N, C-alpha and C positions, 0 to 999 in steps of 0.2 A: 503494499498498497505504501508505503513512503514510497518507493522507484517511482509509481504513477504518481503520485503527489511533484514531483522532482522530472519529471518529464514532458509532466503538464507549463509548469512557468520555462521550465529551457526552451520547449519547440516556441514559445513566446517572447519571449526576451532579451536569453541571447544574443541574438544581434547585435542591439545598444552597446554590450563590451565592445564589439570591434565597432561601431560608429563612437563609442568615446572611447579609444584605446590614443587618437590620435586628434585630443580635441588642438592640444597646444604644440606642439612638437614647432611653432615657427616661433613659437613666442608669441602669437602678437596675440595677448591677452586677451583685449577686446571682443575679439573675434571670438575667443575660445570662451569670454563667458556668459553671449547672443548663443553661440554653439550649447553651453550648460542647460541653459533657460528653455533651450526648444526641446535637448532630447529627455530632460524633464515631462515639460510637458508629454511630448508621445508617448514618456514613458507610461507614465498614470495612465491615458489613453488603452492604450495595450495590454496594460495593467486591468484595470476593470472590462472592457473584453474578455478577458482570458479569466476571468470572475464570475461571467456571465458566463461563458461557453464551459466552464465544469460544474457551476450550479445544473446547466440544461445536459450537459454532455455527463453525466461521470454514471452511471446508471449502465447508460451505453454504449462508452468504451469499456467501463471493468467487465463488462459482460461479451465483447467481442473477441477481447482476449481468452477466455473462456474457466471467470473464476464461478467457482459451485455458490450458491443459494446463502450458504452462512456466511463467507466468506464476502463477496457482491456490498452486504449489507453492509458489514464492516466496512469496507470500502471506499460505500457512497456517501456515507456517515463522513469518514476519513478526507475523504476531495470534497465535500459542500465546505467542510470548516477551515480545512487548508487555504479553498480557491478562495475565502472573504480578503486575505491578506497578498494579494496577488500585487495590485496597486502598491505598495510600503513595499514588496521584496522590489518590485517594478526601478525603485527608486534606487537602495539598497546597489543594483546592476548597473546604473546610470552615475550616478555619484563616486560608486570605488572606480568603475574605465576611467571616469574623467580624469581621477585622482590620479590614479595611477598613469594614466595620459598628463598629466604632469608632473610625470617621477615623486610620486607622493605613496607610497606604492604602502609604509609602516600605519596609516593611517587605517586607512582599506582594511590591514589582517587582523586594524584594534578593532575595530570596527566587524566584521567577522567575527572575531573572537570572541565579543561579546553576543552578537546572536548568535553561536554556541552554544554557551554555556546556561544562556538566559533557556536555549529548548529544551538545551537535554534537563535543568532541573526542573524546571515546571513540569514536562514531561513526565520522569523521572516522578513530579510529589500527584502529579495525576492520576499516574498508572498505578502506582502503588496503594496511596492514601495512605500519610501519612498523618501521627498528633488530631487521631481524629477528621482529617478528609475524605470525603466521598473518594473510590476509586472508580476512575470512570474510561478505561481501558483505551482503544481505542484508541475515544475521545481527547483524551488528556493525554495518549502523546499527540491528534493532533493540533491541542490546543499549549502542546510547549509551542511548536513551530508556528502556531500565531503569535504569540507574546514575541519571542525572539526576534520574528522579522517587523510586528510592528513599531519593538525598540528600536530595531538599526533604520526605519526608513527613518523615522523620528532622530535618529542620531544624526544622521548623512544629510539632513534637513538641515540642523540646525549648527553641522558644521560649515555646511558652503555659503551657507546663512550670513558665519560669523566674514567668511573668505579664510580661506588655507590653501598655500603654496602658488597664489598669484592667481583662485579660482575665487570669486564669489556672485554669488546666486543669489541675485535680483529682484524679487515680489511684484517691482515696477514691469509694465511694459508687457505683456502673459502675452501678446496678441499674435497668432502663429506667424512662422516670418515661413512660408512653403519656398523662399532660392533653396533655405539651409534643411530643411525637413528634405527637401528632393536630397540633397547631397548623401545625409544623412540616408535617410532612405536607398539609396543608391549602391551604399559602402550596411548597408544592416542586412537586407531584406533579405539575399542571396543565403551569408552567413546564416538568419533563421531558417531558410529553406533549406540547407545541410540537416541543418537541428532535425527539419521534420522528416526527417526523408531519413535518416538513420535513426531517430526513433518509429518510425510504422517500422521502419523495416528491422532493429532490432524487438521489436512486438512480434513477428511476423518470424524470424528465429525463437524463441522463447514455442510463440506453437512449436515451429519444429517439435523440439527438446522436448517440449510437455507431453508430444505420443510417443513419447520413450517410459512413461511410465514414472510413478512418484520415487524413484530410488535415482533413476536417471537424473529429473529435476529437483532433486534434494542435494545431488554431487554437485548439478550445474550451483546452485543458486553458492552452496561454499566455495568453490574452487572461485567465479564470480566476488563474493567475498573480500579471499586471499588475493586476487587478482589484483582490488580495485590499490593495496599497500602504494603496488608504483606509480596509480595512475598519482599519488598530491604533487613527483615534483616534476613529473609529467607535466601537468596540467600547471604547475607553482613557473613553469620554466614557460611554459608558453601562452602564462604570459607578459610575463617577463619579456621572449619577443614580440608578442606584439608592439609596447610600450616602444620598448627599442627602437626597435623600427621605423614606427608610425614617427616617433622622435625626431632620427634622426634621417627621415625624406623631409619631413617636418622642417625643421635644419636645411634645409640642400647639401644634406651629407648623406653622398647614398654609397656608399662607402665604408661613412661608421653604420653606417645600417645594415648590410653586408659581413662586415666584422659579427657586432654585433646577434646573429641570426644564426651563424657558425652557433659561436658561442654556448648562446642559448641550448642550441642541442649538446654540442660537447657534452655539458654539466651534466643537463638532462640526461642523454644515453648514459654515461658515466656510475651514473646509480640508479637508475632503471636495471644497466647491466649488472649491476654485483644485489640488487632484490632480485633479478628473474635466476644469476644463480642459486641462488636461494632455494628458488621454487624446486631445481633439480634436481640440486645436493637432497633436500630435507623435508620433499612433498609433503611424509606420512605425519610426520610429527604436528606442522601447519593445522594440514586437514584434521588432523586428533586437537585440533583448539575448537572447534566447532563441532565435531558429534563426532561421536564414540560408535561407532556403525561400523559395521566392519566391510559391507556392501558398498557402501557413501565414499569413507577410506578408502578403497579399492578402484573404485570407477574414478573416482576424484584426481586418482594420483596421476596418468598421462594426460588429460586433459590441462596440469600444472604443469607439467615437467614443459608437454609446444607452447608456453605464453611464454617460458623460462626462457628458450631460445630465441624469442620473437620480439625481447627487449629492446634492441637496439634503434629493429622497424616499428613500433608504438611508440616510439620518444620523438622516432624523425616525423609519425603520424600527427602526435599533439603538434609539436614544436615549430614544426617549418607548415603548416594548417595555420596558426595564427601568426612568423612569419609574416604569411602573404596576403592576410587579412589583416596586420597594422598597419600594411604597402597601399591597402585600399582595392587589393584582387583579392575579392571574395567572390564571384563567380568560378572561378576554376575549382578551388575545394567543392564548389557544392557541386560539380558537375560529375567530378569527381569523386564520391562521396556514395549520390545518390544510385550511379552505375558499380563502384565497389561492391559495395553495401549488398543489393537488391544482388548482381548477377553471384558473387564471390559467397558472400557470409549467407544468403539467404536458401537461393535456388541450389550455389553445390549441394549449403548443408543440409538440406530435401535430399540432389541424389545419395550422398557418403552414408546422410543414415538410417533414409528407409527403400532407397534401389540398390544398395551395396552391402547393407548392413550391419558398413558399422559401429552405432551406436552412437552413446555421446561424442565421443573418440574422436569419428568422421566427422558430428557439430562445430566439435573446437579446432580440428585442421579445416574447415572451411573462415573460421573467425580469424584464425592465426592467418592464412592467405588472403584474406581481405588487410591484415595490418600490416605484410609484408609488400604489396602491390603499392595501397596507400599512398606509407610511407615514402618505396622507392620513389612514387610521381612526385609527393609533394618536394621531396629532396633536388631531382629533376630538372621542379618548378621551376625553384631556390636557385640553384647553381645558374638555370638560365637565365635570372634575370633582368626579364619581361616586366613585372613586378616594379621596375621602377621607376618605368614610366604610366604605370595605372596614372591618371588623372583623378583624384577625388574633389 
């Protein structure tokens, strides 16, 4: 259920991160602040639209994923509650992206630390009901997300109103500037389309895995949780690459932008390769942290080792795609992701698992192929240098 809420907001709002990441590379603070104002305005509109979609289509979306009746009821409750804070979530994404674009990554990190701490603390209290508080179950988990994101949205607005790192949100002149909005959409909409295609593809991939049975689904979930440990450095350096490449081009220093792009990949690949080595050498101890079921442990070993070998390619997928987005080259990652996800991760997964009988290992082999192909293509695109001529 938490994954469902994450993907709903990710599809609708992720493109704002790319649009905000290049907001101040040229140090034209007046133009940057006008852009910040328009980004917040557009983000609020998209957040409210996402709330409406979440409330209207929570049940059909979960039913399409094949949720059982008892899970469906809880999932609808969770999504409806979490949907209420998509607007402040948009403000968090916009504000943090703009702060990172201005070179202030620490403030964005502190805001997210507050959001996550509140999320965990409130969710724990609402789920477990200490000190006589009511036990709210799934609704309590959603309440944690609501409190964390609402407070985070207020924090970001307060920071931007006060002014930070050259950026200042002015509450006057809130009329839409369609010239700026068109530029924002030109950069951001392809990224939103990319994330939408990825999310739909991953849902289709999950349906393939679900057809393999309960044990396979359990092993798949455990392996995904462990693999997510490698996402943190990849995601962090992808954000850094988006910011540094955007700033370099904004300052009309393409060589600096290129060096930054390669450096962020080298650092991400180094860290993720170490994590991948742990996946390869010690899969069973990692899996047993999540389950003691011998069948699940046995089935999850091969998938985890597979993604251990592909960590450098996953780093390339995340970081070089981020570098291209920072340059405003957002259409190319969208096209590549759409083709690769649906042809390799979904269609090949169905062929390997259902037609050839390779089971969960076949599904994860197709996922590994997708990561290798996309990582290689994004690297070649960045090395080709066409992103230096993209007009934002």
